[in-house]
N, C-alpha and C positions, 0 to 999 in steps of 0.2 A: 806617328808620335803622337806626344804634345811637344807645344814651342811653351813651355815652362818658364815668363819671364824672368827677368836680372832685376835686381835693385838699381840700374840703369836706367830699365826698359819698361818701366811696370806696371802692367796694362790690366784692366777688369776680369774676373774670373771666365765672364760673356762673351770677352772681347778674345780668350788665347786659343787660338787656331789650332788645331788638331786632326788625326788621325784614323778612323776609329779602325783596329785590326781586323786587320784579313784572315780571317780563320773559322775553323769552325769546331764548337764546341766540342772535347770530348766524351763531355759527362753533362750534357745539357740540367739536372737538377744541380748540379754543385756548381754550373756559369752561376744558375737563378740565383745562389743561397748568395755565394761573393759577388754580383750589383746587390744584391737585395743587406746586404750588409751597409756598405759605405751609404745606396741610398737612404733605408733606414732612418742612417744618423741623421741624415740633412733632413727630410722631413722630418724627426722630430726634435731636431733643432729649429726650425721656422716656425714647426707649429707654437710652441712656446716661448716663441726669441717677444709676439707681442703683450703678455701677459705674466713676464717675467719678474719676477719680485713680487705678484702677485700671494696675500694670503691666500687661506684653504676660504674662508669665508666668506670671498670678494667671488671666488672661479665655483662659488655651490649658489651665489646670483646668475653668476652669467657664465655659464661653462663656457668654455669651446670645443666648437662642431666640426671649426670647417678652419681654413687657411683666413687670417687674414692680419690687416696692417694695424700698426701701433704701437707702445710702447712703450722706453723714456726714450727710446733712439731713434724713434717717431719712422722705422724698417716697412718696408710694399710687402701685402702677405708676398710670402715665399723666399723673402729675405731672408738668413741668415746671417747666425753671428760668429762669434769669437771661438765657439766649440765647433763649426765646420770648415772653420781658415787654417785650423790647427790640424786638425785630420787630415784637408789634402796637403798641409806642411809637409807628414812624414807622409802619404801616399808621393808625394812627389821626390822625396825621398829616396825610397825606396825604388820607385821606376827611373833613377836616372842614376845612380849609383851599383840598382842591380842589387839592392841585400843592405844588409841594417849599418847603417855609416852612425853613429851615432854625436859623429862632431854638424855630421853638417845637416843633423833634425837640429839640431839645437841652435847653427850658420839659418835656418830659413826661419821657426816660429823665429827670429832677432830679426829677420827684413821683415816678417810680418809686425813685426811691438817697429820699426823705425818707420819699416814704408810701405806700411798695410796690403803687404804682399801677398796673395790670396785671399785677400778683405771682398767682400760682396759689396763695399759701399768705397771702395778701396782705401781707407784707415783703417789702423786699428783704434774702433771706439769699445770697445770691453775687454777688458784684461784686469782678469783677477791676483792682488799682490799679490799670494804664492810667483806667482808661472815670471811677475813683472820685474822678483825682484830677483829667481837665481835667471833673467834671458842678462842681466841685466848683472846681473857678477860673469856669465859668463863673456858675457864682453871686455870686462876689468881683467878681463884672466888669458884674451886673447893677446892685452899686449909682452904675458912672455912670451909667448908665441913668434912677434914681431918683432922683439928680443932674439929670439934665442937664430932666428930664422932670417934674422935684418934682413925685416921685409918693411913697408911705410902705409903700405893704402889699404883700406878693407878689402876692398875688391882683391887683392892679392892672398891676402891673411883668410878670408872665406869660402877660399877657393882647392884650399889649404888639403889633400889628398891623407886620404886616415893613417894612412904608416907613416907621413910624418909625421903625424902632429900623437900618437902615442912612441915614439922617439926621446919629446919632451915629456921627462918622469917629473917632470911639475905642473905637469899642464895635466887638470882632469874637467872631462865634459862634463859629469857627473854635478850639479849643481843643488840641486837640493839638497834640501836641509832636513834634520831629526826635530820629528813633531809635524811638520807639513804635512798633512791630510784634507787638501780641500778637490773634490774629484776633477779638480783640470787633465790630471793623466786620463783619467777614466775615460773622456769624453770624445777623446780625441782617438781612443785606442784601436779604431778597429783593421783597419789598413795593415796591424803586424799577425795578428791572427792569422787574415787572409793568406798573407803573401805567403804565406811559410805553414799552413795550415794540413802541407802532404809531410811536415815534420812535427808532429805535436810536441813530442821535448823541448825542441827549440824555439817551437811558436810560444810555448809560456816563458820561456828561457827569458827570451827577445820583446814580452809582453810589460818581465817585473820592467827589464830594462831595462824601456822608454819612458813608464812611473819612474826611474830612479833620475833623468836627468832634469829631471824640476825639483820631484817630490823626494825626499832623501829617509823617509815615515815607511817601517814595515809596515802599516796600513795599504799606504800608498799604490807600495809593491805588490804587495799581494793579496791588494782589490784587484787591479790588475792581473795579476796571474791569474785567478779564478774569473776572471772574466775572460780571458783568452783562449780558460781552455775552454770553455761551457760555447762561445763561436766557430772553433776548432770539432766542436764535436758535433755542433750545429750541423758545419760547411758536411760536415761530413756523413750524413747522413742518420745520424741519432736521432732511436722520438726524444721528442717533448718530455712522457715520463720518465727518458736514464738522466735526459737534460734537469728536470728539475727532483732528482732522486736525494731520499736524504743519505745517500752511499757513494754518491758521482768521485765525490773528490775523495772515497776508498775504490771507487774502479777506477781510476782512473791515475791513482799514488804514482807512476811510470812517468808521468807526465809533468807532475813537479820533485820528483827528486828528490836528492837526502834535507830538502828542504823544509821543512811544514808552515805549514798556510799563521799566522796570530791566531792566534783563538778570538779576534772577533770576527773575520773574515771568515776561519772557521765553524764557529756562532751559524753564521750568514749559509753557507755548505751545507748546513743539517737543517734545516727547514725554518730559523728566525721570519722570513718574508712573509713564510703560510700563514696569512691572517685574515679570520674573516672578515673582520669586517675594517681593514680596511684604515685607511687612515686613523682611525677611531683602537683601532686596534694598537696604535703607533707607529707606522707603515710614512714615512716621511721625507719629503724631496728636498731636503736642505741643500746644504757643500759639503757637506762633511760626509767627504765621499766612502764607508761605510751603510751611512741611511739611505745612502745617495746609490749605492747598487745594491743594496734591501729590499728601497723605492723599486725600481728597474725592476730585478724580479719578481714585489709583487709583482706586477702590472700581468708578467710572461707568466705566470702562476694562473691570474686573474682571468686572461683578454678573453675564455670562450673562442680559442684557437682563430681567435679577430683580431691581424694586426693595427686595423682599426680602432677596434675595441676596446686593444689593449694601452696606446699612446696618448689615444683622447682622454684613458683613467691614468696615466703619469705624468700629462700636460694637469688634468684639472686636480690633481695634490698642492699643486699652487706651491708658492714660494722658487727652488732652484727648476722651475718649470722645463726651458730648454735644457737643461743638461741631462735631469731625469729620464726625457721624452729621448734624450738625442743617444744614453744608455741602454733606453728600455729597445729602442730602433734597430742598434745594431748586431745585438740576442733576436730582437723579432726576425728582426730581415734575412739572416743568415738563419733561420730553419724556414720559416713559408718562402721566401724565396720575391725578390723582382715580382714578379707573377702575383703575387697577394697583395701588395701595396696598392690601396685607390688611384686608378690613373690621371682625378681630375690633379692630384695632389704633387704626381710626380709633373703634370702641363703645368702648374702653379710656381714649381718650386725654379728658383735660380735659378743658372747653368745648369740646370737639369742634364743638356748631353754635354756638357764635361764632366760635369760626375758618374754619369753611366758611364760614361771613358774612360775614365782611368777608372773606374772596377773594373773594367773585362780587361783593361794595359796589367793589375792587377792577379786578374785570374792567367796571364800570359803569364806573367813573370812568377807565379805559383806554377807552373810545371816548366820554366826555362830551370829553375835551381837542381843540385844535385848537391852533393855531402858533399864534397869536395870543398861547392863554395859555397857553402856553410860554415865549412871549420876553416877556411882561410879568411870567413869574419869576424867569426865568435874567438879564435885565438888569440888576435893580440888584445884584445877586454877582457883573457881569461874568462869565459864564461867554463861553461862545465859542458865535458862532448855531449850528445842525444844518449839515452839511456833504454836501451829494447825493454820495451814493453812484455812482460814474462808472467804470468800465474802467481808462479813464486816469489814474484816481486810486492805485491801488492795481500800485505795482510791481512790475516784471513780471508781471504777469496776464491772461493771453487774453480776449478777449470770449467766445468758450467756458465760461472758468472764472468769468466776473461771471454767461451765463447762468443754470449749474448752481448757482451760491449762492444764486442770486433764484429759485430755482427753483419753491417752496415758495407765494412769494407769484401769479409766473403764474401759474402752475396755476388756484389757486382764480381766478381772474378771468374769469366769464360775459358775454354780449349781456348788452344792459340791453335787456326789455323787461316797456312797463310795466305792462301786460297783462296779464304773468303774473310777476311780481316780488314773489320775497318774499327778508324777513332771509336764508331761506339759500342762496339762491340770487345772493346779491351777492358785494362783491369784499369782505370783510371792512373795508379801510380806507374802502367807504363804510359798511358798514351800521351802521356806529353812527347816524346818521345817525337811527336809526329807532328804536333804543330809546328806554322813555318818557325822558320829564324827570323829575326829579323834582319836579316840579310838577301832572304828569299824574298821576303816582301816588300824590299828597298829595291829588289830587280823585279820587280811585278810579276811572279813565280802565283799560277792560281794554290787557293786555300785548302786543295789538297793533294799540294804538291810530293810530299811526305809519306801522303797516307802509303801504306803496302799493296803493294798492286799483285792481279792475279800473273801468278805462271805461266807464260805461254805454250798453248800446250802439247806444239811441236814440239818431235826431238833436239833439233835445235837449234830454235831458236830458245834456252834455257843459259846457250852460254851468254849473250846478250842482257840477262837479266843482276840488274846493278843491285846484287844481295847484299856488301860491303856495306849499302847505305843503312840497313838497318841489322839493330844489331837484336835478336831475340836470347834476350836471357831472362833468366827468372830473379 
């Protein structure tokens, strides 16, 4: 696993010790996309860091073409900013808590703000006013928990289990205010849709909840829900024309439940970003979350099916360059995969092995989640139960459209034959059963320990075949 630091023992990300998961991916393409999304976010952040808040005209004269040092913080080429730090805080919470724990997420953001937790420089050198205000409000609210449980130290209150937190009705981990619409909720998002991509309704709901912790405005929440849905669809193998379709929201409306999108985000879903002239057509890479999402989708729409082309377009829009590129990187990385990201950029990326390791563990976590785990996490927070996608729940959608949008999932189903089964030939929605558990890995068992073995051919040996280990259910 990964030895994430604590406030009493902060170490730089490049010095964090970890163990790569010992497993064989059940679906190599999905695995590549999951890793590509988090790596893509970080690559975009690092590429834009050296020219953050540079105007468009400057970048027309001096366009970014590669990793480079510089910027107001004097970062080295490949070092990343607060965008990746917050994304890693979120990922570390999902992995260590084995699910969505909003209290723990805020604790880790607070550690980053106060102690430089998971910062590329060891300190919080860049934080937006919105995020800082929310974290300071969270620290103030923690006093309520200290008083209720008679706790005196920060270390103890930070380790408080979610069940104990939710018992205190006066405490609310959602510290975002209405009217707060900066893009910092969007730049850190990727880990949530990656971790829950097998359950789209939950992934979309929790994408919005992750924003609500620091951003209380519906535009910020719905921008995260929409990007979360796009990332889930990309990881699940939907084609690019589907992701960019003006009907994407309508075709996936079951994922969004009964809460519609804010009109500004809905306008993006209808293709407002499809501006041939780009910057001259009104595309801007600013801090306003709606415009930031629009700019990132414009780069994805116009990237000529090249991750490198698209991410440089995002950076060279100017203004909040690292954030725009980080948002693009999450989606484009999920669609193109890690294998499509230039290897020389990954080699230059600060703490790249750790980031790839975290991505791989997110893939493992996604395949070890089950409905009961999601229910136990969601219930105390009052989330809606997942809604099953049905053609009848999509206004105007025909049976043909429903099948087309669910095609990647249906195409991967195979006839189950125990004597010839392997992780690669199983439906990925069942393949997770055969991934090694943490206990198996700790015991040093081989990565194919849980893969079904061929049935012995002799008439008596079948008595020793451990059928009880496997659940062949549909």
